[in-house]
RONUZA-757460 format. One record per atom (N, C-alpha, C): residue in one letter; x, y, z. Coordinates in steps of 0.05 Angstrom, whole numbers, plus 5000, padded with zeros to 4 digits. Layout:
N
AXYZ
...
//
This chain:
473
M839784344158
M838884354130
M838584644122
S839884714101
S839784984091
S837085054079
S836085284085
S833485354075
S833485394045
S835785464034
S835885514005
S836085253989
T836885034003
T837084783988
T835384564000
E833384644017
E831784444030
E830184284010
T830384024013
T828883843995
T827283654011
L825583513998
L824083304011
L826083094022
A825783024048
A827982884061
A827482594067
F825682464055
F825382174058
F827282034039
A828681834049
A830381674031
A828681474017
P829081453990
P827481253975
P828180973982
A826380793977
A826880513982
A829080413963
A830080183969
A832180063952
A831180023924
P832880033904
P831979993876
P830479743873
L828379753857
L826579523852
L826979413824
R826079173820
R826579043794
R824979173772
A822679293779
A820979413758
A820179693767
G819879863747
G818980133753
G816280173738
L815080413743
L812680483729
L813180493699
R811180433683
R811480423654
R811680713644
Q814080813639
Q814481093632
Q813681153604
G812581393601
G811981503575
G809881363559
T808081213572
T806081043558
T803581193552
L802881393567
L800381533563
L800581753542
T798781753523
T798681953502
T797482213514
P797782433500
P796582683509
P793582663514
L792182513497
L789282483500
L788682313525
E790282113530
E789781943554
E790382093580
S792482263579
S793082433602
S790782623608
L789682743586
L787382923590
L784982773601
S784582523592
S782282373601
S782482313631
Q784882283642
Q785282233670
Q784082463686
S784782713678
S783782943693
S780682973689
I779782943665
I776882983660
I775282763674
A776282523674
A774782303688
A774682353717
N776882473729
N776882523757
N774982743765
I774482933747
I772483133752
I769583023751
A769182823734
A766582703730
A764482923723
P764783043700
P763083273692
P760083203692
T759382963686
T756582893684
T755082923710
L756582893732
L755282913758
L754283193765
T755383393752
T754483673758
T751683723749
P750983673723
P748183713715
P746283503727
A747383273735
A745683063747
A744983113776
I746783253791
I746083293819
I747383543831
N749983603824
N751383823838
N750184103833
I748984143810
I747984403803
I745784503821
T744484313835
T742284393853
T743184603873
V745484563886
V746384753906
V746985023894
V748385023871
V749185273858
V746685423850
A744685293839
A742185423830
A740685533855
G740885403877
G739585493901
G740685753911
L743285813906
L744586053915
L744686273894
A745386193869
A745786393848
A743286423831
G741286243833
G738886273817
G739486273787
P738286453772
P738686463743
P741586553736
S743186623755
S745986703749
S747886463754
S746786223755
S748485993759
S750685973738
W750086033713
W752086023692
W754486213699
L753886443711
L755986633718
L757686523740
A756486393760
A757986263781
A759986063770
Y759085903751
Y760885703739
Y762985843722
L762386063709
L764286213694
L766586313712
V765786433734
V767786543753
V769486313764
A768086083771
A769585853781
A771585743760
T770785753735
T772585663714
T775085843713
V774686103715
V776986283716
V778786213740
A777586173763
A779186103787
A780785853783
M779585643771
M780985393767
M783285423746
L782885603726
L784985653707
L787385793720
V786885963739
V788986083754
V790585873770
V789085703784
V790385483798
V791985303779
A790785243756
A792085083736
A794785203727
A794785473724
A797185613716
A799485563736
N798785563762
N800685523783
N801585233784
I799785043780
I800484763778
I802384713755
N801884843733
N803484793709
N806284903711
V806685113727
V809385203733
V811084973743
L809884813761
L811384593774
L811384343755
A809184293741
A808984063724
A810984073701
R811584313691
R813484333669
R816384273679
R816884323704
R819584303715
R820084033729
H818083893737
H818383653753
H816483433744
A817483243729
A815783023720
A815882793740
L813982783758
L814182603781
L811582443785
S811882203795
S809482043804
S808682143832
G806082183836
G805282293862
G806282573866
S806082733845
S807582983842
S807183183864
F804683213875
F804183423894
F805683393920
F806083143928
F807783083951
F810583193948
I811683163923
I814383253918
I814483553913
Y812683653896
Y812583943890
Y812884113915
I811184043934
I810984213958
I813284153977
G813983903980
G816083833999
G818783943993
R819383963967
R822084063960
R822384363963
T820184503966
T820284793970
T819684873999
L817684754011
L816884834038
L817884644059
G819284434051
G820384244071
G818883984072
P820083784084
P818883514084
P816283504099
F815883654121
F813383634135
F811083734118
A811483964104
A809384074087
A808883874064
G810983754053
G810583554032
G808883324040
V809583214064
V807982984074
V805083064079
M804683304091
M801883384096
M800383424070
A801683524049
A800383554023
A799683284012
G801583094012
G800982824002
G798782694018
W798882714045
W796882594063
W794082714057
S794082974052
S791583114046
S790383024019
M792182993999
M791282923973
M790282633972
I791582453987
I790582183988
I787782173998
A787182324020
A784382334030
A782582444009
A783482653994
A781782773974
A780982573952
Y782982433941
Y782382243919
Y780682003929
L781481893952
L780081653961
L777281713970
L776881943983
L774182013992
L772382093968
T773582203947
T772082253923
T771181983911
A772881783912
A772181513903
A769881403920
V769981453946
V767881373964
V765181503956
A765281763952
A762781903945
A761681803919
V763381753900
V762381653874
V761281373877
T762581203893
T761580933897
T758780943910
I758481123929
I755781143942
I753781243922
S754581433905
S752681543885
S751781333865
L753381123861
L752680913843
L749980793851
G749580743877
G747080633887
G744680813881
I745181083884
I743081273879
I742281263850
F744181273832
F743581293804
F742481023793
L743580803803
L742580543794
L739680513803
G738980603827
G736180593836
G734380753818
N735380983809
N733781153791
N733381023764
V735480893754
V735280763728
V733280533730
L733480363750
L731680143753
L728780233758
A728480453773
A725780553778
A724580653751
G726280783735
G725280873709
G724480643690
L725680413695
L724980173679
L722780003692
G721780103715
G719779953730
G720879713744
L723479723751
L724779493764
L726079573791
A724779763804
A725979873829
A726579663849
G725079453850
G725479243870
G727979073866
L729279103843
L731578943836
L734279073844
T734179313857
T736679443865
T738079273885
P740579193880
P742079023899
P742779173924
P743079033947
P743879173971
P746679283969
A747179493985
A749779633983
A752179453989
W751879264007
W754079094015
W754878903992
I753178873972
I753878713948
I754778903926
L753279113921
L753779293899
L756479433901
M757079543924
M759479703927
M762079553925
P762279313939
P764779163935
P765079063906
A762878993893
A763078903865
A764079133847
F762979363851
F763779593836
F766679663840
L767579663865
L770379733870
L772279513861
A771379263861
A773079053851
A773679093821
L771579173806
L771979223778
L773779463773
V773479673790
V775179903788
V778079823795
G778379673817
G781079593825
G782479423804
Y780979243792
Y782279073771
Y783279243748
S781679443740
S782379613717
S784879773724
A785079873749
A787380033758
A789879853760
Y789579603769
Y791779423773
Y792879323747
R791179283728
R791879143703
R793779303685
D793179563680
D794779703661
D793880003661
I795780183666
I794980463667
I793980563640
K795080453618
K794180543592
K791280443587
L790780193595
L788080083592
L786080243609
S786780293634
S784880433651
S784480723643
S786480853632
S786181123621
S784281123597
R784580913580
R782880903557
R779980843565
I779580673586
I776880633596
I775680893605
G777281043621
G776281303631
G775581493608
L777281493587
L776781663564
L774181583550
Y773781333544
Y771381243529
Y768881283546
L768881213571
L766481223588
L765681513593
E767681683599
E766981963605
E766082103579
G767382043557
G766582153532
G763682083525
L762981823530
L760281733524
L758281873542
S758781903568
S756882023586
S756482313580
I758682463573
I758382743566
I756782773540
A757382593521
A755882613496
A752882573500
I752082393518
I749282353524
I747982603535
I749382723554
I748382973566
I748083193545
V750083223528
V750083433508
V747783393488
V747383143480
V745283093461
V742483153473
I742083073497
I739483123510
I739083423514
I741183563523
I740883853526
I740183983499
A741483893477
A740984003451
A738083953443
V737083713448
V734283653440
V732383813457
V732883843483
V731084003500
V731084293491
T733484393485
T733684673476
T732284723450
A732484523432
A731084553406
A728084553410
R727084393429
R724184393435
R723384663448
H725184783462
H724585043474
H724185263453
G725885243432
G725585423409
G727185683410
S728885723430
S730385973432
S732985913447
L735086073439
L737686053452
L738186273472
L736486483471
L736886713489
L734886713511
D735786773535
D734086783559
D734487043573
A732687233570
A732987493582
A733187473613
T731887273624
T731987243654
T734787203663
Q736387043648
Q739086983656
Q741087203648
L740587333626
L742587513614
L742187803621
A739787883630
A739288163637
A740988243661
P742488463659
P744188553681
P742588593707
A740088673705
A738588723729
A737988463745
N738088243731
N737487983744
N739987843755
I742387963751
I744787843761
I745287933789
H745187753808
H745587823836
H748387723845
L750187923847
L752987853852
L753387713879
G751587783899
G751787653925
G751287353923
G749287283907
G748587003903
G750786853888
V751986993868
V754186873853
V756486823871
T757187013888
T759386983907
T758886753926
S756486733936
S755886513955
S756086243941
A755286233916
A755285983901
A757985903891
L759986083892
L762586033880
L763885793893
T763585773920
T764885543934
T763885283922
F761185263919
F760085013910
F760684963880
A760885183865
A761585153836
A764485043834
V766285133851
V768985033850
V769184743857
F767384653875
F767284373883
F766984183858
S765584283838
S765184113814
S767684053799
F769884213803
F772284183788
F774384003801
V774083943827
V776283813841
V777083553827
G779683513825
G780783283810
G781883353783
F781483603774
F782383673747
F785483663745
E786883663768
E789783663768
E790983383768
S789283173768
S790282903774
S792182793753
S792082893728
S793982793708
S796882843717
A797283043734
A799983103743
A801082873760
T799382723773
T800282503790
T801282273774
L800682263748
L801582053730
L803682143711
A805182353719
A807182473701
A809282273692
K810182103709
K812281903702
K811281723679
E808681673678
E807581483659
E806581623633
T806981883631
T805982043609
T808282113590
A807682083564
A809682163544
A810082463544
D812682543543
D813382823544
D811782973565
P812182903591
P810483013612
P810783313616
G813083423611
G813483713614
G811683873596
R810783753575
R809083883556
R806183793558
N805783523560
N803083413559
N801483443585
V802883423608
V801483443633
V800383733637
P801983943633
P800784213635
P798484263616
R798684153591
R796484173572
R793984043583
A794283803595
A791983653605
A790683803628
V792283913646
V791284053669
V789684303660
M790884453642
M789584703633
M787084643616
L787384453597
L785084393580
L782784273595
S783384103615
S781183983630
S779484203644
A780884393656
A779484613670
A777884773650
A779084833627
A777785003607
A775384863594
L775784613585
L773684463571
L771284403590
V771984293613
V769784223632
V768484473642
G769984683647
G768684933656
G766785043635
S767485023610
S765685113588
S763184933588
F763484673593
F761184493594
F759384573617
F760484633640
F758884713664
F757284973658
V758685173647
V757385423641
V754985383622
L755485243600
L753385203580
L751185023591
A751884803605
A749884623615
A747984773635
S749184933653
S747585073673
S745785283659
Y746885413639
Y745285613624
Y742885483610
F743385273595
F741285153580
F739284993597
M740184893620
M738284763638
M736284963649
V737185203657
V735385403666
V733585513643
L734785533620
L733285623596
L730985433591
A731485173593
A729484963587
A727084983606
L727585103630
L725385143650
L724385423649
D724685563626
D723685833623
D724886023643
G727385983651
G728686163669
G728086113698
N726585913705
N725785853732
N727885673745
A729985793756
A732185633769
A731285513795
D729085613807
D728085503832
D727385203829
I726385123806
I725684843802
I728084663805
I730384753794
I732884603797
I733784603826
A733584843839
A734584873866
A733084693886
K730584633880
K728884483899
K728684183892
S730284093872
S729983823863
S732583663869
S732283413878
S734583233881
S735283093855
S733683133835
S734183013808
S733783233787
P735583433786
P735083663769
P734783603740
F736283413729
F735983353701
F733283223694
A732183083714
A729582963710
A727483183706
E727783403721
E725983633718
E726083743690
I728483753679
I728883873652
I727483693631
T727983433632
T726883263612
T723883233615
A722783243639
A719883223643
A718583473632
H719883713637
H718683963627
H718683963596
A720583823584
A720683813554
A718983593543
G717483453560
G715883233551
G717482983544
M719782953557
M721582723551
M722282593578
P720482503594
P721182393620
P722882143618
W722681993596
W724281753592
W727281823591
A727982063582
A730782143579
A732282153605
A730782193627
A732082203653
A733481943660
T732281723652
T733481453656
T736181433642
I736281543618
I738781543603
I740981713617
V740081943628
V741882113642
V743081973667
Y741381843682
Y742281703705
Y744281473697
A743681343675
A745581143665
A748281273658
A748081503646
A750581643639
A752081723664
A750581803685
A751881873710
A753381633722
M752181393719
M753581153729
M756181103713
I756081143687
I758481113671
I760581313679
S759781563683
S761581773692
S762781703720
G761081583737
G761981513764
G764181303763
F763881103745
F765980903743
F768581023734
A768481193713
A770881323703
A772181493725
C770481633741
C771581803763
C772881633784
A771581413793
A772681243813
A775381123804
L775481043779
L777980933768
L780181143768
A779481383760
A781481603759
A782481663788
C780681653807
C781381713835
C783281503846
I782681243840
I784381033850
I787181043836
N787181103810
N789781143796
N791381363809
A790181593813
A791581823824
A792381783853
G790481683869
G791081633898
G793281423902
S793281213885
S795281003888
S797981103881
R798281293862
R800881413856
R801981573879
L800281703894
L801181853917
L802081653939
I800481443944
I801281243963
I803881113955
F804181053930
F806580933919
F808981123924
S808581383917
S810781573920
S811581593949
M809681623967
M810381653995
M811481384007
G810681163995
G811880914004
G814780893996
R815480993973
R818280993964
R819981173982
F818781373993
F820181544012
F819781454041
R818581214044
R818381074069
R816681214090
F814881384081
F812881484099
F810881264106
F810281104086
F808880854090
F810880624088
G810080384092
G811880154088
G812880144060
A815480064057
A816780064031
A815279884011
A813779694021
A812479504003
A810479643984
V809179853993
V807279993975
V808680153954
G811280173956
G812880303935
G813880113913
E812779863913
E813579673893
E811779683869
V812879583847
V811479593821
V811179303811
H808879243800
H808378973789
H810278923766
A811578693766
A813678633746
A812578623718
E810078523715
E808878493688
E807278743680
H805478823697
H803679043690
H804779323694
R806979333709
R808379593714
R806479793727
T804779703744
T803079883760
T803779853789
P803280053806
P803780043834
P801679873848
H801779603843
H799479433850
H798879423880
R800879433897
R800379433925
R799179703935
A800079923923
A798780173930
A795980183920
V795380073897
V792680053887
V790979893906
L791979673916
L790479503935
L789879653961
V791879793971
V791579953996
V789380163992
G789580313970
G787580513965
G784780403961
L784680173948
L782080043943
L780779943969
L782379823986
L781379724012
L780479944030
A781980164030
A781280394046
A778680514037
T778380534010
T775880633999
T773480464006
L773880204003
L771680014010
L770880034039
A772880044057
A772380054086
A770780304093
I771580534083
I770180784089
I767380774077
T767080674053
T764480664040
T762580494056
L763380254064
L761680084080
L761080204108
A762980354119
A762580484145
A760380694143
L759980814120
L757981024116
L755280914108
T754980664104
T752480554095
T750080594114
P750580614141
P748280674159
P746980944153
L748481134141
L747381394134
L745681364109
S743981564105
S742481574079
S744481614057
P743981514033
P745981544011
P746581834005
I744682014006
I745182294000
I746982414022
D746482354047
D748182454069
D750982344067
A751182084062
A753881964060
A755382084036
F754082124014
F755282253990
F756282533997
G754582684011
G755382954018
G757682974038
D757682794058
D759782794078
D762482724065
A762482504049
A765082424037
A766082634018
G764282744002
G765082953983
G766083203996
T764883284018
T765683524032
T768483494043
V769083274057
V771683234068
V773783204046
A773083074024
A774883054001
A775683333991
T773683513990
T774183783980
T776183933997
F775983894024
F777984014042
F780783934033
G781083674027
G783783574019
G784783713994
F783083743974
F783883873949
F784584163954
L782884303969
L783384593973
L785984653987
V786684484007
V789284524021
V791584514001
V791484313983
V793684273964
V793684493943
Y791284573933
Y791184783914
Y792385043926
L791785103951
L792885333964
L795985313966
L796985083974
L799885053977
L801285073950
V800084963929
V801284973903
V801585263893
C799485423899
C799585713891
C801785863906
I802385773930
I804585893946
I807285793935
V807485543929
V810085413921
V810985503894
A809185533875
A809985583847
A811985813843
P811386053854
P813386273850
P815986223866
L815786083888
L818286023904
L820085843888
D818885643875
D820385463858
D821785603835
L820385793823
L821485943801
L823686133811
R823286253834
R825286433845
R827886293850
R827686043860
R830085893866
R831785843841
S830385813818
S831885763793
S832386023777
G831586253788
G832086503775
G830186563752
E827886433751
E826086463728
E823486613735
L823386723759
L820886853769
L820487113754
K817987153744
K817087393731
K814687513744
A813987753737
A811787893750
A809187743747
Q808687633723
Q806187493718
Q805887253736
H808087123743
H807986893761
H807086983789
V808087213798
V807387313825
V804387383825
V803487513804
V800587583802
V798887333802
S799587133787
S798086883786
S797986753813
S800286753827
S800386633854
S798586783873
V798787043874
V797187203893
V794187163887
V793487183862
V790587143855
V789686863864
G791286663858
G790586393866
G790286353896
V792186463911
V791986443940
V789486583951
V788886823941
V786486963950
V783986803943
L783886703919
L781486553911
L781086293928
M783286153933
M783085913949
M782385963978
L783486183989
L782686254016
L779786334017
F778786463997
F775986533996
F774186283995
V775086093979
V773485843976
V773585694003
I775885674015
I776085534041
I774385674062
W774485934063
W772786084082
W769886034077
G769086034051
G766285994044
G765385714051
S767185524053
S766385254060
S765985214090
L766985414106
L766885394135
L764785584147
Y764285814134
Y762486014144
Y760586104123
P757986134129
P756786084156
P756985794164
V757185744190
V757585474200
V755185304192
P755685074179
P753484904171
P752084774194
D749784654189
D748284524210
D749684264218
Y748984164242
Y749883904252
Y748683684234
P750183484227
P752983414235
P755083524215
M754183674194
M756183774175
M758183954188
N757484084210
N759384264223
N761684114236
L761483844239
L763583684250
L765683604230
L765083624204
L766783524184
L769583654183
P769683924186
P772384054186
P774083944209
Y772883884232
Y774483774254
Y775383494249
L773683344234
L774383074227
L776783074208
F776783264189
F778983294170
F781483374185
A781183564204
A783483654220
A784683424236
L782883254247
L783883024262
L785482834244
Y784482794220
Y785982624201
Y788682744195
M788783004190
M791283134184
M793183124208
G792083154232
G793683124256
G794982854259
G793482644251
G794482374252
G796882344233
G796682454209
G798982444191
G801382594201
G800882824214
G803082974226
G804482824248
A802782704265
A803882544288
A805582314278
W804682174256
W806181954245
W808882044234
F808882284221
F811382394211
F813382444234
L812382564255
L814182624278
L815182374291
Y813482164292
Y814281904304
Y816481784287
L816181784261
L818281674243
L820881824246
K820682084247
K823082254249
K824582194275
K823182134296
K824482084322
K825581804323
T824081604312
T824881324316
T826581224293
A826581354270
A828081254247
A829481484233
P831281624246
P832481864234
P834081804209
Q834881544206
Q836481474182
Q834781504157
E832081484160
E830381514137
E830081794127
F831381984140
F831082264134
F833582384122
A835082224108
A837482324094
A836582504071
N837882734068
N837082914047
N837582794019
I835782844000
I836182743973
I835682973953
E836882943930
E836683153910
E835383063884
H834682803883
H833782693858
H830782613859
D829682563835
D826882483833
D826582203844
L824082123846
L823381843853
L824381663830
E825281433837
E825981243816
E823481123803
G823681043778
G821580893765
G819081033759
//
């Protein structure tokens, strides 16, 4: 295989009677896929606690820097998204430039990222539902996890199976509603505070760059999934234009939301970020301080809405990767089939859904907070690996076509450095047991994917005929 023409080398399955419904998603629906996968509402509801604990009153600055980092990564993703409109795109983006093994590892990594994010969100549903019912004085009515989680995932799975346009609209409406609730409550709380300026947060003397640097890793965690609209490129209208817009806009819009939400949450507490850092329900602290404790119940309800939209976006994106890799026969060819009526990868959806349910139920012996943290941490490893590889691949892809410019090289180098920094920050200092085992668990998972690749290459070499074209359908 020539290094200059190396392409992803799995042979696609035989032509099928139906393909994915091409060009059905509008620009707004494509954007909603990425935003729903980020689940912005979960950051002020729970994720900001860690950032505030490290950056203190400079939490807004940590999110600002993280936003810039994600925009750099988005620029590299968009180099590839404009040139290759593919289902399960990251698997192909990377494989066609770095070779089939790298492509398979990227796809394998991203499947874990999306499905484990769905696991974390499913687990969080129990946490937020318990808070809602407790706020209504009905804490004893919280259903057990073995009933709640399968029912939740069944609803998610049906939405993903039925119609990509329908499920994208659901994500759009639900995420829009949950963000609107958060924005309204922040506005009311800020109005009661009576000021928009907070000297504690804005004074240069109070900005601790060391804390901001330490918090950057956790701030970046809030963005994972912003790239997921690229996995639905085949189903998006004018994907070379609309997918890059969705990727870039999702990072910019949600990043702005994170910066403003973190600033006004600390403002509402008179600059005392320690209250947020020490609370497992940070928004409840904000509303209680403003004399609106009842509003916390609304926020938890909004977080549940956001969680459903996120889980649906994760299953949509993860199933497209499973579908894509099935068509290249890394998985059984059956998962590369498309439903004749609904034009969705129904078998890939089912596989992703069952895997998500199995992992979720396996984690139920842990406390919900620990299970949420474990699943989310391993998912983040999957995203970071692919973000790093995309930043490496983007300029190589452009060089091959003779379109490489200096700004592309700069964007790539900055992206690689930022992602390596984030990866290093997630590993060191070494976390306490059992969190210190999670990187090894992820490495074991990746090793399993690599071993399966080598097994297929040895036992079925005919499946590795070189190809030059996109996935069908």
